[in-house]
C-alpha positions as CSV (number, residue, x, y, z in Angstrom):
1,M,9.5,6.7,6.4
2,G,11.1,3.5,8.0
3,G,8.7,1.5,6.0
4,R,9.9,2.8,2.6
5,R,13.7,2.0,4.1
6,C,12.6,-1.8,4.5
7,F,11.3,-2.0,1.3
8,G,14.3,-0.4,-0.4
9,V,16.2,-3.5,1.4
10,L,14.0,-5.9,-0.1
11,V,14.2,-4.7,-3.4
12,A,18.2,-4.7,-3.4
13,V,18.1,-8.1,-1.9
14,S,15.9,-9.5,-5.0
15,I,18.3,-7.9,-7.5
16,G,21.3,-9.2,-5.4
17,L,20.1,-12.8,-5.6
18,G,20.0,-12.5,-9.5
19,L,16.1,-12.5,-9.8
20,P,15.0,-10.9,-13.0
21,R,13.9,-7.1,-12.9
22,A,10.4,-6.0,-14.1
23,H,11.1,-4.3,-17.4
24,G,8.8,-4.1,-20.3
25,Q,5.7,-5.9,-20.7
26,D,7.3,-9.4,-20.8
27,G,8.8,-8.7,-17.3
28,L,5.4,-7.2,-16.2
29,A,3.4,-10.2,-17.1
30,T,6.0,-12.5,-15.6
31,W,5.8,-10.8,-12.0
32,I,2.1,-10.5,-12.2
33,K,2.0,-14.3,-12.6
34,A,4.5,-14.5,-9.7
35,L,2.0,-12.7,-7.5
36,R,-0.2,-15.8,-7.8
37,D,2.5,-18.3,-6.9
38,A,2.1,-20.7,-3.8
39,D,5.3,-19.8,-2.6
40,P,5.1,-16.7,-0.3
41,G,8.6,-15.6,-1.0
42,K,8.0,-15.4,-4.8
43,R,5.0,-13.4,-4.2
44,A,6.9,-11.0,-1.9
45,H,9.7,-10.7,-4.3
46,A,7.2,-10.3,-7.3
47,A,5.7,-7.5,-5.5
48,A,9.2,-6.1,-4.9
49,A,10.2,-6.1,-8.3
50,L,7.1,-4.3,-9.5
51,A,7.4,-1.5,-7.4
52,E,10.3,-0.7,-9.5
53,L,8.3,0.1,-12.3
54,G,6.0,2.5,-10.1
55,P,3.1,3.6,-12.1
56,E,4.1,1.4,-15.2
57,A,2.8,-1.4,-12.9
58,R,-0.7,-0.4,-12.8
59,A,-1.8,-3.7,-14.5
60,A,-0.7,-5.5,-11.3
61,V,-3.2,-3.6,-9.1
62,P,-5.9,-6.2,-8.9
63,A,-3.6,-9.0,-7.9
64,L,-1.9,-6.7,-5.5
65,A,-5.0,-5.7,-3.7
66,K,-5.7,-9.2,-2.9
67,L,-2.2,-9.7,-1.4
68,V,-2.9,-6.8,0.9
69,A,-4.9,-9.5,3.0
70,D,-2.2,-12.0,2.4
71,G,-1.4,-14.3,5.5
72,D,2.5,-13.8,5.0
73,N,3.4,-10.5,6.7
74,V,6.1,-9.8,3.9
75,V,4.1,-10.4,0.8
76,A,1.2,-8.1,2.5
77,Y,3.5,-5.5,3.4
78,N,5.4,-5.6,-0.1
79,A,1.9,-5.4,-1.9
80,M,1.0,-2.4,0.1
81,A,4.4,-0.6,-0.5
82,C,4.3,-1.4,-4.2
83,L,0.5,-0.3,-4.5
84,G,1.9,3.1,-2.7
85,H,4.7,3.4,-5.5
86,I,2.2,2.9,-8.2
87,G,0.3,5.9,-6.8
88,P,-2.9,7.2,-8.2
89,G,-3.0,4.3,-10.5
90,A,-3.7,2.2,-7.8
91,E,-6.9,3.4,-6.8
92,A,-9.0,0.4,-7.1
93,A,-6.9,-1.0,-4.1
94,V,-8.6,1.4,-1.9
95,P,-11.0,-0.8,-0.5
96,A,-8.3,-3.3,0.3
97,L,-6.4,-1.0,2.0
98,I,-9.2,0.8,4.1
99,T,-9.6,-2.8,5.4
100,A,-6.0,-3.0,6.2
101,L,-6.2,0.0,8.4
102,R,-7.9,-2.5,10.9
103,H,-5.3,-5.1,10.9
104,A,-4.1,-6.2,14.1
105,Q,-0.6,-5.6,13.3
106,W,0.5,-1.8,13.6
107,E,3.0,-2.3,10.9
108,R,0.3,-3.5,8.2
109,R,-2.0,-0.4,9.5
110,A,0.9,2.1,8.8
111,E,1.8,0.7,5.5
112,A,-1.7,0.6,4.5
113,A,-2.1,4.5,5.6
114,A,1.1,5.5,3.8
115,A,0.0,3.8,0.5
116,L,-3.6,5.5,0.6
117,G,-1.3,8.8,0.9
118,E,0.6,8.0,-2.2
119,I,-2.6,7.2,-4.1
120,G,-3.9,10.6,-3.2
121,P,-7.2,12.2,-4.0
122,G,-8.3,8.7,-5.5
123,A,-8.4,7.5,-1.9
124,R,-11.1,9.8,-0.8
125,A,-13.2,6.9,0.5
126,A,-10.7,6.1,3.0
127,V,-10.8,9.5,4.6
128,P,-13.5,8.5,7.5
129,K,-10.9,5.3,8.6
130,L,-7.7,7.6,8.1
131,L,-9.4,9.8,10.8
132,D,-9.9,7.0,13.0
133,A,-6.3,6.1,12.3
134,T,-5.1,9.2,13.6
135,L,-6.1,8.0,17.1
136,D,-4.3,4.5,16.6
137,E,-2.4,3.4,19.7
138,H,0.8,3.2,17.7
139,P,2.6,6.7,16.7
140,T,3.6,5.4,13.4
141,V,0.1,4.6,12.2
142,R,-1.1,8.2,13.5
143,D,1.8,9.7,11.5
144,H,1.1,8.0,8.4
145,A,-2.6,8.3,8.7
146,A,-1.9,12.5,9.1
147,A,0.5,12.5,6.2
148,A,-2.2,10.6,4.0
149,L,-4.9,13.0,4.8
150,V,-2.5,15.8,3.6
151,K,-1.9,14.1,0.6
152,I,-5.5,13.0,-0.3
153,G,-6.4,16.7,0.3
154,A,-6.8,19.3,3.0
155,G,-10.4,19.6,2.3
156,A,-11.1,16.0,2.1
157,A,-11.5,15.6,6.0
158,A,-13.6,18.4,6.4
159,P,-17.1,17.0,5.7
160,V,-16.4,13.9,7.9
161,V,-15.1,16.0,10.8
162,E,-18.3,18.5,10.4
163,A,-20.6,15.1,10.5
164,R,-19.0,13.9,13.5
165,A,-19.2,17.3,15.2
166,R,-23.0,17.3,14.6
167,D,-23.4,13.9,15.6
168,A,-21.5,14.4,19.0
């Protein structure tokens, strides 16, 4: 995934700049606080640092979910990538990620779909919008949406597809 490569570069840059790594509860609390900073650079770095913790960053999910709609593209992108790294523990962010599937920028739609896939079966509520996203104008969005549907579960889309077929 191209998006995951870019994310790795952002994490490497934050570490290379000497920013603290998110280890232990103190590091977690520090980075969660930084997610609310007025400076978009600090918010973006905080999300990238928290992603290093993966599922251990679950306490950051409410703050990260708010950043999915951030006006700064890097902040929003890093927040979504971090939610994907948290995985199933980021289920509370599913509504924000569903909203992001309708964003004007294809990169945000693609990252939202990818994050939903990493959340897995807990993102079942996103299935109708992910099905819509498989028809997106951009191929990366379509690919990420299709992959997310597979990760959520092969049968998850069946009821939606059947209902749409009946309504057609």
